[in-house]
C-alpha positions as MATLAB code, in Angstrom:
seq = 'MYDTSIKHQLFEINQDLIELTDRTRETISVSSDETFDDWRHAAKLFEQRLEDDLLRMAVVGTIKSGKSTFINALFSGDYLKRGAGVITSIVTKARRSDRLRAVLSFKSWHELNSEIEQALQLFPTLNWRSTHEAFDIRKAKDRDELSSALANLESKHFWSKGLRSTSSVLLAACLKGYPEVREIVSDQTETVVFEGNRFVDHQMYAGSEYLSVFLKDIHLEIPSGDLDRNIEIADCQGSDSPNPLHLAMIQDYLRTADLVVYLISSRTGLRQADIKFLNMIKQMVGTTHLLFVINADFNEHESLADLQRVAAKSREDLELIVKDPPIYIFSALYTLFSARKEILPEKDRLRLDQWVADPNITTFSDHEKKRFEHDFLQLITEQRYSLLLKNHLQRLQLMTADFRRLLDLNRDILSSDAAGAGVLLKKIKQQQKKTERIKAMIKSTLDGASNQLKREIRAEVDRFYDTGSGPVAPAILEYVKNYTIPYEQYGDQLTSEGFSDTLTAVFQMFKQDLDRYMAEQFNPALFRFLREKEADIADQFESITRPYDIMVTETLVDYRMTGGEPIPENGGPENGRHIELESLKTSRGLSVPMASATLDYSTALKTEAFMKLGFYRFVNTIKKVFRKSKTDYMAEIPALKSGVARMKKETETSLVFHFKNSKENIKFQYLFKLIESVSDEMFIQLVNRFKSYQTDLSNIKAIAGQDQGNKAASLERIDEIAEVLSQIRSRVGDLKKQIRT';
ca = [
       6.550   -6.347  -19.490;
       8.432   -2.184  -18.934;
      10.666   -0.773  -21.275;
      13.360    0.639  -19.608;
      15.939    1.202  -22.500;
      15.741    5.214  -22.698;
      16.398    5.662  -18.906;
      19.069    3.166  -18.726;
      20.434    5.309  -21.892;
      19.890    8.374  -20.300;
      22.400    6.923  -17.371;
      24.721    6.499  -20.055;
      24.653    9.800  -21.144;
      24.968   11.111  -17.785;
      27.900    9.122  -16.832;
      29.488    9.820  -20.359;
      28.957   13.777  -19.582;
      30.038   13.390  -15.891;
      33.482   11.226  -17.134;
      33.944   14.377  -19.951;
      33.892   17.243  -17.034;
      36.726   15.024  -15.020;
      38.540   14.867  -17.596;
      38.128   18.513  -19.029;
      39.567   20.046  -15.315;
      42.854   19.804  -16.707;
      42.508   21.692  -20.086;
      40.155   24.324  -20.079;
      42.724   26.998  -18.791;
      39.326   29.746  -18.781;
      37.227   28.212  -15.828;
      36.948   27.262  -11.995;
      35.826   23.687  -10.840;
      32.790   25.478  -10.176;
      31.641   24.963  -13.317;
      32.659   21.830  -14.050;
      31.316   20.795  -10.007;
      27.976   21.929  -11.116;
      27.614   20.202  -14.350;
      28.734   17.063  -12.465;
      26.651   17.685  -10.093;
      23.406   18.554  -12.003;
      23.818   14.924  -14.147;
      24.075   13.337  -11.061;
      20.724   14.863   -9.155;
      18.859   14.102  -11.936;
      20.442   10.085  -11.446;
      19.065    9.844   -8.485;
      15.337   11.824   -9.053;
      14.908    9.148  -12.203;
      15.642    6.006   -9.740;
      13.854    8.144   -6.667;
      10.818    9.630   -8.169;
       7.997    7.821   -8.275;
       5.240    6.798  -10.537;
       2.118    5.768   -8.383;
      -0.723    3.652   -9.513;
      -3.268    4.020   -7.005;
      -5.926    0.901   -6.630;
      -9.042    1.612   -5.411;
     -12.567    0.122   -5.095;
     -15.272   -1.072   -3.322;
     -15.027   -3.644   -0.339;
     -14.176   -7.040   -1.731;
     -13.656   -6.080   -5.192;
     -10.436   -8.079   -4.791;
      -7.917   -5.185   -4.356;
      -5.107   -6.925   -2.554;
      -5.574   -9.923   -4.922;
      -5.385   -8.246   -8.139;
      -1.884   -6.160   -6.692;
      -0.745  -10.203   -5.647;
      -1.357  -11.098   -9.555;
       1.233   -8.278  -10.620;
       3.848   -9.196   -8.086;
       2.597  -12.683   -9.051;
       2.783  -13.705   -5.034;
       1.090  -13.967   -2.545;
       2.440  -10.624   -0.617;
      -0.568   -8.493    0.226;
      -3.082   -9.635    3.122;
      -6.432  -10.341    0.882;
      -9.411   -9.242    2.869;
      -7.892   -7.188    5.303;
     -11.036   -5.423    6.621;
     -12.837   -2.587    6.571;
     -10.958   -1.507   10.158;
      -7.375   -0.429    8.938;
      -6.818    3.253    7.798;
      -3.928    3.345    6.149;
      -2.638    2.407    2.603;
      -0.520   -0.378    2.022;
       2.155    0.534   -0.706;
       4.333   -2.037   -2.630;
       7.278   -1.907   -5.216;
       9.756   -4.607   -6.826;
      12.790   -4.399   -5.298;
      15.704   -7.106   -4.932;
      14.712   -8.267   -1.627;
      11.514   -9.369    0.797;
      10.454   -7.251    3.416;
       7.905   -5.269    5.120;
       8.718   -1.662    6.732;
       5.498   -0.986    8.994;
       5.673    2.435   10.295;
       3.669    2.931   13.709;
       1.458    5.749   14.976;
       3.119    8.050   18.568;
       1.380    7.888   21.217;
       0.362   11.632   21.011;
      -1.437   10.810   17.606;
      -2.779    7.350   18.969;
      -4.051    9.202   22.185;
      -5.938   12.061   19.348;
      -7.683    9.522   17.603;
      -8.613    7.840   20.716;
     -10.532   11.543   21.862;
     -12.049   12.082   19.129;
     -14.027    8.982   18.905;
     -14.928    9.054   22.625;
     -15.987   12.430   21.413;
     -18.744   10.542   20.637;
     -18.818    8.136   23.125;
     -22.844    7.896   24.053;
     -22.095    8.421   27.344;
     -20.936   11.886   29.562;
     -20.244    9.659   33.084;
     -18.366    6.487   32.039;
     -14.567    8.588   33.268;
     -14.175    9.696   37.150;
     -11.586   12.817   35.658;
     -11.888   15.306   33.127;
      -7.996   14.842   32.221;
      -7.138   14.472   28.205;
      -7.328   10.233   27.625;
      -4.342    8.099   27.608;
      -3.904    4.686   26.736;
      -1.188    3.987   28.384;
      -1.983    4.800   31.877;
      -4.237    1.364   33.145;
      -7.142    3.571   35.536;
      -7.970    5.400   31.652;
      -7.962    1.475   29.769;
      -9.836   -0.381   33.031;
     -12.911    2.987   33.148;
     -12.556    2.928   29.281;
     -13.447   -1.453   28.924;
     -15.801   -1.035   31.715;
     -17.594    1.269   29.713;
     -17.979   -0.218   26.615;
     -19.137   -3.471   28.277;
     -21.556   -1.829   29.906;
     -23.022   -0.742   26.482;
     -25.848   -2.021   24.801;
     -25.316   -2.816   21.524;
     -27.471   -0.752   19.491;
     -24.310    1.961   20.660;
     -22.128   -0.455   18.633;
     -24.501    0.376   15.256;
     -25.300    3.847   13.099;
     -27.591    3.645   10.048;
     -27.228   -0.396    9.777;
     -23.346    0.191   10.037;
     -20.822   -0.676   13.094;
     -20.278    2.598   14.850;
     -16.502    3.666   14.230;
     -15.843    5.348   17.348;
     -16.864    1.612   19.314;
     -14.611   -0.494   16.679;
     -11.764    1.793   17.293;
     -11.650    2.029   20.909;
     -12.562   -1.645   21.217;
      -9.760   -2.166   18.851;
      -6.961   -0.288   20.747;
      -7.390   -1.468   24.022;
      -7.299   -5.481   22.351;
      -4.426   -4.376   20.291;
      -2.037   -2.234   23.305;
      -0.674   -4.941   25.436;
       0.697   -6.430   21.947;
       2.410   -3.322   21.193;
       3.186   -0.966   23.998;
       6.242   -2.088   23.557;
       7.065   -0.708   19.928;
       5.023    2.398   19.849;
       6.881    5.250   21.637;
       6.781    9.640   21.882;
       7.628    9.410   17.904;
       7.331    7.165   14.867;
       8.788    3.824   15.204;
       9.363    1.376   12.559;
       9.393   -2.419   12.577;
      10.685   -4.242   10.169;
       9.914   -8.143    8.448;
      12.114  -10.133    6.241;
      12.563  -12.351    4.270;
      11.165  -15.465    6.037;
       9.494  -13.588    8.490;
       8.089  -11.106    5.568;
       4.812  -12.555    6.189;
       4.452  -12.001    9.824;
       3.649   -8.231    8.333;
       0.297  -10.056    6.994;
      -0.707  -10.343   11.298;
      -0.263   -6.031   11.232;
      -2.391   -5.330    8.214;
      -4.680   -8.145    8.499;
      -6.018   -7.540   12.198;
      -8.822   -5.260   13.412;
      -7.493   -4.710   16.258;
      -3.431   -4.635   15.259;
      -4.390   -2.562   12.406;
      -5.334    0.715   14.061;
      -1.436    0.905   15.862;
       0.224    1.185   12.024;
       0.481    4.608    9.862;
       2.258    2.953    6.899;
       3.227   -0.281    5.444;
       5.714   -0.382    2.495;
       6.196   -3.834    1.145;
       9.465   -4.803   -1.281;
       9.151   -7.425   -3.415;
      11.521   -9.348   -5.347;
       9.300  -10.699   -8.220;
       7.174   -9.409  -11.174;
       7.707   -7.241  -14.070;
       7.112   -4.060  -12.617;
       9.974   -1.162  -12.698;
      11.599    0.105   -9.293;
       9.626    3.148   -9.652;
       6.177    2.248  -10.169;
       4.536    2.132   -6.400;
       1.412   -0.054   -6.422;
      -1.362    1.590   -3.301;
      -3.575   -1.017   -2.140;
      -6.218    1.566   -0.584;
      -9.461    0.811    1.861;
     -12.760    0.574    0.286;
     -14.730    2.809   -1.112;
     -17.326    2.163    0.759;
     -16.200    2.179    4.231;
     -18.093    3.435    6.674;
     -15.407    4.999    8.506;
     -15.023    8.935    6.825;
     -11.102    9.023    8.224;
     -10.287    5.753    5.733;
     -11.510    8.169    2.619;
      -9.749   11.023    2.962;
      -6.673    8.493    3.375;
      -7.704    7.262   -0.399;
      -7.693   11.130   -1.395;
      -4.205   11.493    0.107;
      -2.859    9.169   -2.196;
      -5.285   10.161   -4.540;
      -4.027   13.471   -5.345;
      -0.322   12.205   -5.478;
      -1.084    9.049   -7.944;
      -0.097    8.849  -11.619;
      -2.376    6.195  -12.383;
      -6.015    5.230  -10.849;
      -7.198    1.454  -11.785;
     -10.600    1.241  -10.013;
     -11.779   -2.498   -9.440;
     -15.440   -3.628  -10.269;
     -16.229   -7.168   -8.801;
     -18.044   -8.906  -11.432;
     -20.214  -10.399   -8.641;
     -22.215   -7.067   -7.949;
     -21.642   -5.165  -10.938;
     -21.384   -1.016  -10.262;
     -23.121   -0.238   -7.430;
     -24.270    3.243   -6.097;
     -21.101    2.891   -3.761;
     -19.531    2.836   -7.265;
     -21.070    5.608   -8.532;
     -20.988    8.090   -6.158;
     -16.805    7.358   -5.428;
     -16.159    7.846   -9.059;
     -18.037   11.270   -9.199;
     -15.502   12.360   -6.678;
     -12.430   11.095   -8.351;
     -13.538   12.248  -11.122;
     -13.656   15.950   -9.288;
     -10.234   15.116   -7.635;
      -8.252   14.107  -10.207;
     -10.459   13.668  -13.504;
     -10.640   10.937  -15.597;
      -7.462   11.139  -17.582;
      -5.461    8.408  -15.688;
      -8.396    6.380  -15.095;
      -8.427    2.445  -15.918;
     -11.580    0.010  -14.987;
     -11.090   -3.477  -14.322;
     -13.819   -5.823  -13.725;
     -12.665   -8.842  -11.914;
     -14.238  -11.474  -12.928;
     -15.554  -14.387  -10.724;
     -15.439  -17.439  -12.799;
     -17.518  -19.421  -10.894;
     -20.329  -17.012  -10.691;
     -20.530  -17.639  -14.395;
     -21.826  -20.189  -16.332;
     -20.242  -19.065  -19.582;
     -18.481  -16.253  -20.981;
     -21.451  -14.946  -22.666;
     -22.370  -14.391  -19.436;
     -19.574  -12.729  -18.406;
     -19.672  -10.547  -20.893;
     -23.152   -9.537  -20.327;
     -22.290   -8.622  -16.840;
     -19.359   -6.180  -18.157;
     -21.537   -5.177  -20.947;
     -23.860   -3.589  -17.936;
     -20.976   -2.498  -15.938;
     -19.837   -0.406  -19.354;
     -23.380    1.394  -19.734;
     -23.336    2.217  -16.450;
     -19.656    3.909  -16.176;
     -20.512    5.945  -19.863;
     -23.094    8.028  -17.661;
     -19.869    9.254  -15.524;
     -16.901    8.505  -17.920;
     -17.021    9.255  -21.619;
     -15.228    6.258  -23.640;
     -14.110    4.087  -20.159;
     -10.825    1.644  -20.663;
     -12.535   -1.324  -18.907;
     -10.542   -5.110  -18.830;
     -12.056   -7.983  -17.461;
     -10.141  -10.960  -15.978;
      -9.844  -12.527  -13.060;
      -6.961  -11.713  -10.726;
      -7.762  -14.488   -8.661;
      -6.681  -16.729  -12.035;
      -4.049  -14.952  -12.967;
      -2.285  -14.764   -9.554;
      -3.010  -19.052   -9.040;
      -1.214  -19.372  -12.691;
       1.668  -17.761  -11.677;
       2.054  -19.870   -8.626;
       0.507  -23.240   -9.905;
       3.762  -25.092   -9.343;
       3.566  -24.076   -5.211;
      -0.496  -23.668   -4.547;
      -2.039  -25.746   -1.733;
      -4.398  -28.910   -3.524;
      -7.854  -27.016   -2.637;
      -6.443  -24.195   -4.999;
      -4.818  -25.872   -7.440;
      -8.288  -28.035   -8.325;
      -9.962  -24.644   -8.267;
      -7.562  -23.692  -10.884;
      -7.845  -27.006  -12.616;
     -11.613  -26.849  -13.317;
     -10.957  -23.179  -14.767;
      -8.605  -24.260  -17.194;
     -11.142  -26.683  -17.955;
     -12.976  -23.693  -19.922;
     -10.341  -22.276  -22.295;
     -13.017  -20.183  -23.832;
     -13.235  -17.758  -20.418;
     -10.052  -18.369  -19.249;
      -8.166  -17.652  -22.480;
     -10.458  -14.486  -22.715;
      -9.170  -13.303  -19.376;
      -5.685  -13.824  -20.656;
      -6.129  -11.654  -23.260;
      -7.820   -9.241  -21.634;
      -4.782   -9.103  -18.754;
      -2.120   -8.389  -21.639;
      -3.886   -5.819  -22.722;
      -4.144   -4.092  -19.403;
      -0.663   -4.453  -19.269;
       0.056   -2.577  -22.068;
      -2.392    0.167  -21.999;
      -0.957    0.488  -18.175;
       2.614    1.251  -19.179;
       1.554    3.223  -21.856;
      -0.572    5.288  -19.760;
       1.862    5.760  -16.658;
       5.321    6.386  -18.678;
       3.434    8.615  -21.548;
       2.831   11.009  -18.644;
       4.668   12.089  -15.795;
       7.344   10.032  -16.873;
       8.120   10.993  -20.366;
       7.698   14.551  -18.924;
      10.980   14.290  -16.621;
      12.655   12.263  -19.174;
      11.429   15.132  -21.575;
      12.625   18.146  -19.303;
      15.895   15.982  -18.210;
      16.919   15.880  -22.277;
      16.112   19.232  -22.592;
      18.600   20.435  -19.800;
      21.312   18.078  -21.279;
      21.068   19.830  -24.285;
      21.351   23.165  -22.636;
      24.284   22.128  -20.501;
      25.965   20.478  -23.590;
      25.600   23.721  -25.511;
      27.557   25.754  -22.677;
      30.027   23.084  -22.845;
      30.636   23.661  -25.919;
      30.421   27.137  -25.572;
      33.181   27.005  -23.105;
      35.398   24.798  -25.165;
      35.071   27.238  -28.083;
      35.836   29.986  -25.802;
      39.096   28.291  -25.204;
      40.015   27.824  -28.610;
      39.803   31.394  -29.378;
      42.157   32.557  -26.324;
      44.766   29.807  -27.741;
      44.118   31.001  -30.961;
      45.147   34.827  -30.424;
      48.217   36.250  -29.840;
      48.459   38.754  -27.148;
      47.421   41.984  -29.017;
      44.151   39.536  -29.713;
      44.118   38.060  -26.555;
      43.214   41.602  -24.714;
      40.753   42.761  -27.373;
      39.296   39.241  -26.366;
      39.569   39.973  -22.347;
      37.806   43.474  -22.856;
      34.548   42.279  -25.169;
      34.728   38.955  -22.665;
      34.832   41.582  -19.229;
      31.825   43.603  -21.721;
      30.041   40.774  -21.650;
      30.051   40.143  -18.239;
      28.467   43.295  -17.331;
      25.816   42.656  -19.541;
      24.780   39.506  -17.891;
      24.755   40.810  -13.928;
      22.430   43.060  -15.727;
      20.587   40.014  -17.255;
      20.280   38.392  -13.813;
      19.438   41.913  -11.711;
      16.001   42.717  -14.619;
      15.275   38.564  -14.085;
      15.358   38.981   -9.776;
      13.648   41.837  -10.587;
      10.521   40.705  -12.655;
      10.171   37.482  -10.474;
      10.053   38.964   -7.761;
       7.135   41.572   -8.762;
       5.473   38.507  -10.569;
       5.811   36.603   -7.213;
       3.952   39.546   -5.369;
       1.691   40.070   -7.710;
       0.633   36.734   -7.864;
       0.314   36.198   -4.088;
      -1.979   39.208   -4.431;
      -3.818   37.155   -6.869;
      -3.599   33.889   -5.065;
      -5.164   35.099   -1.518;
      -7.735   36.967   -3.345;
      -9.112   33.182   -5.039;
      -8.014   31.180   -1.387;
     -10.578   33.857    0.415;
     -13.500   33.731   -2.096;
     -13.127   29.536   -2.141;
     -13.464   29.856    1.732;
     -15.921   32.498    1.886;
     -19.364   30.731    4.151;
     -21.324   33.547    2.570;
     -20.450   32.356   -1.609;
     -17.675   30.189   -1.639;
     -18.018   26.873   -3.947;
     -18.211   24.681   -0.942;
     -18.255   26.341    2.747;
     -21.489   27.264    2.516;
     -22.933   24.075    1.293;
     -21.614   22.386    4.066;
     -23.017   24.895    6.334;
     -26.729   24.575    4.935;
     -26.226   21.136    5.568;
     -26.068   21.475    9.464;
     -28.870   23.488    9.871;
     -31.273   21.630    7.356;
     -29.326   18.190    8.796;
     -33.017   16.038   10.502;
     -32.963   14.161   13.110;
     -36.028   11.437   13.661;
     -36.826   11.789   16.990;
     -39.733    9.219   16.994;
     -37.211    6.908   16.563;
     -35.153    8.114   20.195;
     -38.217    7.231   22.372;
     -37.631    3.990   23.644;
     -33.546    5.116   24.358;
     -35.350    8.436   25.897;
     -36.736    5.797   28.135;
     -34.449    3.764   28.976;
     -31.504    6.036   29.574;
     -32.832    9.321   29.934;
     -32.044   12.595   28.297;
     -28.330   12.956   28.375;
     -27.179    9.790   26.797;
     -29.453   10.253   24.050;
     -28.098   13.745   23.046;
     -24.551   12.061   23.173;
     -25.619    9.450   20.329;
     -27.669   11.928   18.542;
     -24.443   13.792   18.321;
     -22.384   10.730   17.668;
     -24.767    9.745   14.060;
     -24.404   13.750   13.223;
     -20.813   13.757   13.628;
     -20.545   10.429   11.569;
     -22.834   12.205    8.538;
     -20.896   15.641    8.537;
     -17.699   13.773    8.670;
     -18.083   11.846    5.561;
     -19.933   14.511    3.872;
     -16.850   16.589    4.490;
     -15.174   14.289    2.956;
     -17.266   13.178   -0.099;
     -17.743   17.298   -0.409;
     -15.272   19.255    0.688;
     -12.064   17.465   -0.035;
     -12.414   16.872   -3.594;
     -13.400   20.187   -4.379;
     -10.364   22.336   -2.329;
      -8.134   19.270   -3.845;
      -9.307   20.364   -7.432;
      -8.965   23.979   -6.144;
      -5.557   23.125   -5.292;
      -4.485   21.839   -8.298;
      -5.783   24.465  -10.796;
      -3.511   26.941   -7.946;
      -0.502   24.667   -8.750;
      -0.986   24.711  -12.366;
      -1.526   28.626  -12.774;
       1.570   29.208  -10.803;
       3.306   27.413  -13.073;
       2.631   28.544  -16.015;
       2.626   32.348  -15.378;
       6.249   31.830  -14.038;
       6.991   29.892  -17.442;
       5.291   32.383  -19.536;
       7.456   34.672  -17.573;
      10.851   33.489  -18.260;
       9.900   32.332  -21.972;
      11.526   35.629  -23.293;
      14.171   35.912  -20.464;
      15.274   31.979  -21.494;
      16.027   33.344  -25.249;
      17.637   36.261  -23.660;
      20.237   34.175  -22.144;
      20.865   32.010  -24.817;
      21.456   35.007  -27.156;
      24.124   36.785  -24.681;
      25.657   33.292  -24.489;
      26.017   33.177  -28.302;
      27.870   36.599  -27.956;
      30.340   34.666  -26.367;
      31.828   33.020  -29.176;
      34.276   35.584  -30.322;
      35.871   34.941  -33.429;
      32.451   34.146  -35.290;
      31.406   31.041  -36.201;
      28.009   28.964  -37.029;
      26.327   29.739  -33.874;
      25.144   26.711  -31.363;
      21.777   25.211  -31.866;
      20.104   24.309  -28.822;
      17.783   22.036  -30.789;
      14.204   22.880  -29.023;
      15.257   24.093  -26.368;
      14.600   27.388  -24.765;
      11.914   28.292  -27.602;
       9.818   25.541  -26.017;
       9.993   27.087  -22.260;
      11.347   25.833  -18.966;
       9.265   23.252  -17.198;
       9.092   22.942  -13.640;
       8.579   19.720  -12.130;
       5.919   20.562   -9.627;
       6.156   17.334   -7.036;
       9.588   17.015   -7.390;
      10.427   20.575   -6.195;
       7.600   20.077   -3.538;
       9.802   17.016   -2.708;
      12.957   18.846   -2.805;
      11.309   22.025   -0.664;
       9.619   20.022    1.787;
       5.851   21.199    0.718;
       2.937   19.401    0.973;
      -0.767   20.246    1.171;
      -2.589   19.386    3.813;
      -3.636   15.806    4.670;
      -7.659   14.970    3.568;
      -8.227   14.062    6.840;
      -7.412   17.890    8.200;
     -10.694   18.964    7.173;
     -12.315   16.700    9.740;
     -10.435   18.391   12.986;
     -13.108   21.119   13.491;
     -14.894   19.016   15.718;
     -11.277   19.722   18.160;
     -13.057   22.890   18.878;
     -16.515   21.052   20.150;
     -14.373   19.483   22.506;
     -14.120   22.208   24.512;
     -15.579   23.382   28.214;
     -17.872   25.955   26.815;
     -19.391   22.615   25.201;
     -18.831   19.501   26.075;
     -17.687   19.654   29.704;
     -19.299   22.930   31.311;
     -21.956   25.295   28.785;
     -23.151   22.008   27.028;
     -23.383   19.975   29.934;
     -25.201   22.951   32.162;
     -27.528   23.516   29.536;
     -28.522   19.431   29.129;
     -28.930   19.808   32.979;
     -31.585   22.424   32.853;
     -33.634   21.721   30.035;
     -33.959   18.300   31.822;
     -35.236   20.334   34.882;
     -37.277   22.170   33.036;
     -39.230   18.809   31.106;
     -38.909   17.211   34.166;
     -41.516   14.062   33.422;
     -42.107   10.166   34.122;
     -39.760    8.424   32.533;
     -41.845    6.481   30.525;
     -43.227    9.969   29.237;
     -40.726   10.425   26.706;
     -42.925   12.340   24.129;
     -42.268   15.777   26.665;
     -38.700   15.258   26.472;
     -38.900   15.223   23.289;
     -39.364   19.740   22.465;
     -35.521   18.764   25.272;
     -34.149   16.971   22.264;
     -34.906   19.013   19.642;
     -33.975   22.068   21.852;
     -30.663   20.509   22.227;
     -30.130   19.468   18.902;
     -30.370   22.974   17.692;
     -27.381   24.027   20.107;
     -25.641   21.072   18.800;
     -26.585   22.439   15.489;
     -25.202   26.275   15.983;
     -22.032   25.189   18.691;
     -20.843   22.900   15.048;
     -21.569   25.902   13.194;
     -19.109   27.895   15.032;
     -16.487   25.316   14.526;
     -16.680   25.280   11.135;
     -16.652   28.569   10.618;
     -13.557   28.576   13.070;
     -11.497   25.507   11.246;
     -12.133   27.313    7.651;
     -10.473   30.396    8.567;
      -8.147   28.331   10.118;
      -7.714   26.405    6.803;
      -7.700   28.939    4.400;
      -4.602   30.933    6.389;
      -2.775   27.698    6.643;
      -3.292   27.009    2.739;
      -2.271   30.002    1.836;
       0.842   30.948    4.021;
       1.892   27.409    4.343;
       1.719   25.813    1.181;
       0.431   28.332   -1.515;
       2.848   31.509   -0.852;
       5.329   29.147   -0.382;
       5.051   27.226   -3.562;
       4.873   30.577   -5.443;
       8.393   31.318   -3.415;
       9.843   28.338   -4.604;
       9.164   27.926   -8.236;
      10.272   31.582   -8.669;
      13.763   30.045   -6.986;
      14.084   27.380   -9.289;
      13.102   29.089  -12.378;
      15.818   32.165  -11.495;
      18.979   29.330  -10.774;
      17.952   27.324  -13.777;
      18.279   30.970  -15.676;
      21.334   32.688  -13.830;
      22.994   29.249  -13.463;
      24.224   28.883  -17.180;
      26.586   32.151  -17.010;
      28.176   30.862  -13.962;
      30.376   29.289  -16.906;
      32.061   32.662  -17.649;
      32.023   34.601  -14.546;
      35.605   33.821  -13.555;
      39.049   35.231  -12.860;
      39.876   35.949  -16.359;
      43.304   37.721  -15.585;
      45.657   34.874  -16.929;
      44.415   35.065  -20.900;
      47.185   37.088  -21.822;
      49.522   34.529  -20.444;
      47.608   31.633  -22.036;
      47.579   33.503  -25.425;
      50.811   34.119  -24.885;
      52.384   30.017  -24.245;
      54.657   28.940  -27.305;
      52.642   27.720  -30.424;
      53.725   23.955  -29.135;
      51.962   24.179  -26.021;
      49.243   25.580  -27.769;
      48.819   23.251  -30.429;
      48.688   20.337  -27.620;
      45.950   21.994  -26.044;
      43.840   23.516  -28.652;
      44.592   19.152  -30.060;
      42.736   17.697  -26.577;
      40.360   20.613  -27.049;
      38.687   19.070  -30.476;
      39.379   15.517  -28.726;
      36.837   16.382  -25.705;
      34.653   18.608  -27.820;
      33.975   15.408  -30.557;
      33.019   13.289  -27.873;
      30.849   16.391  -26.641;
      29.301   16.332  -30.174;
      28.403   12.521  -29.775;
      26.963   13.310  -26.856;
      24.888   15.663  -27.672;
      23.997   14.078  -30.700;
      22.769   10.993  -28.732;
      20.550   13.542  -26.637;
      18.947   14.646  -29.682;
      18.540   10.961  -30.894;
      17.090   10.097  -27.646;
      14.573   13.337  -27.628;
      13.156   12.197  -31.119;
      12.418    8.318  -29.682;
      10.584    9.864  -26.667;
       8.507   12.337  -28.996;
       7.715    8.866  -31.005;
];
């Protein structure tokens, strides 16, 4: 399924180059071990990068669209828990491996308690706790009080706009799951590994509503299927999950994904939730790397014609969002059953036999599945993978060119007498002075460019976050101002529960709506902005360094002291240097703030001034002013409106504070550091090529003065090495042509 021949050839070339550098150490006289160590390290580093650098594919879609089944079909086995529910706030990642194992990472106590505190903020009553201290699930008293409070709540508090309240789900799940994880969770992230026969045990955590809330990450290693080992498939939560945190988790993975596969169930076709989510994807990452799979439910269609009718309707709808959407129509469950037909349970085998009885629909599904595999691999390899290969091939060409020049320099010295060696030595020292001036010039230019770019980025980030004229922040604040409350619907609640609890319930609904609005509107705009700035940074540095790349190459050609043809660069520097941003960010420990961080504006709402003291006193004051009979709830509506106005005002203040903090974090902790990292990387790439000639040349005359027999033997060894090097260079050129075609 996956053609790895180019990668294997690259590994072989790397290994041959490493062996040649080791062999050359004893032959080359004018150089240092540091030069060969650098080349060896560079070749090894790429092998590791090619092995570790993941190509990420996100599988997304609404709840019950068949995402887990689809991924199981890719791996030809039932590995991922199917129908895991909507509470899971993690993305399950799977890769092919030599062994079967699941690695589960658990949240720390601090992370869990922070999530619980967020959920408690939306609790529809203020009077259930006996203390104002921070909640700690490890304390029996805190657990008992929360359990009692949840038990005393009426069922309506567990629902919001027809959906189960995410805060109540989280709280109940944490209480129920605590006894089973208390020995696993600690003050740090802990991992649990299930291998071999125990692999299936991970599904108990992934598929359990009350255990999955304790998980931070799941990585699966699967020894089956035809996927390459460096392709990671991610099972993302349903895009229509009621929990905004789930959407933020999906967004975080989408930012790193090289390909997105969107699943649409043939039972439902394209729904409103799909359209909404696809527009968000379009804004975040574009549609270039987006494939659509209409997951066919054979039991829902009487014939192939009926399935194709549903698919045609979905295509019409998709074309309103994506131009010429690549669509594939097949059954993930049928594909999975077909791969496991020898070991299927009786019930599943009977279903498979029933489907096979209609060869029209199954043959069509098989054909579409093969078409998907072909296009999927072509797309995922032609983009980032090909760029990674092209960049390294260019580096290999430059490295072998420098290697060849070093051989020529030693040949020139060995071919000279003592007088000629003196002339060479003088010319080499002149060239070394020239390279030092070039290095200083490059450093000065890059430093100046970095400072200028920081000033430009600072202004652009400030404009993005501007609460008066920015592209998103004003709309967020306007959403808060214009948020409407159906006050008349709270009459019964005012009568039965009183003013305070009713206002808190209103806040619960408001907060959940605002969280989703932030996730749907602010996050995509922010990540698109950052993607554009990253590209701008790379483009500007690549443009700035292009003339220096040519200057370095010309300077190195001048080291050919006795004339001869210049060494061709085979399309190297003239194409400029290309920064592999993802690899660079990984090596420098740089990462964009998590999508869920945009929801942290609510931490300011938890201050004593609002929730504990000022706001609560305000509520009590309002109650005294509007003290009426409990049945006369209309008299309390003005008080409720006043409370909501205060609530919205405090939220606006918190959002403005949050935007300010986020703005500074984006500038100083990410974009400015990225600028510095790209500048450093460009400098290193350019000046490292001079290292071969920045060595002690004091023994040149002694080398040139050797007897003719020794010199002839050394020249013969250099010629042999040069021939092997020429073959390596030819193989690199052939590989470059392969990738281009």
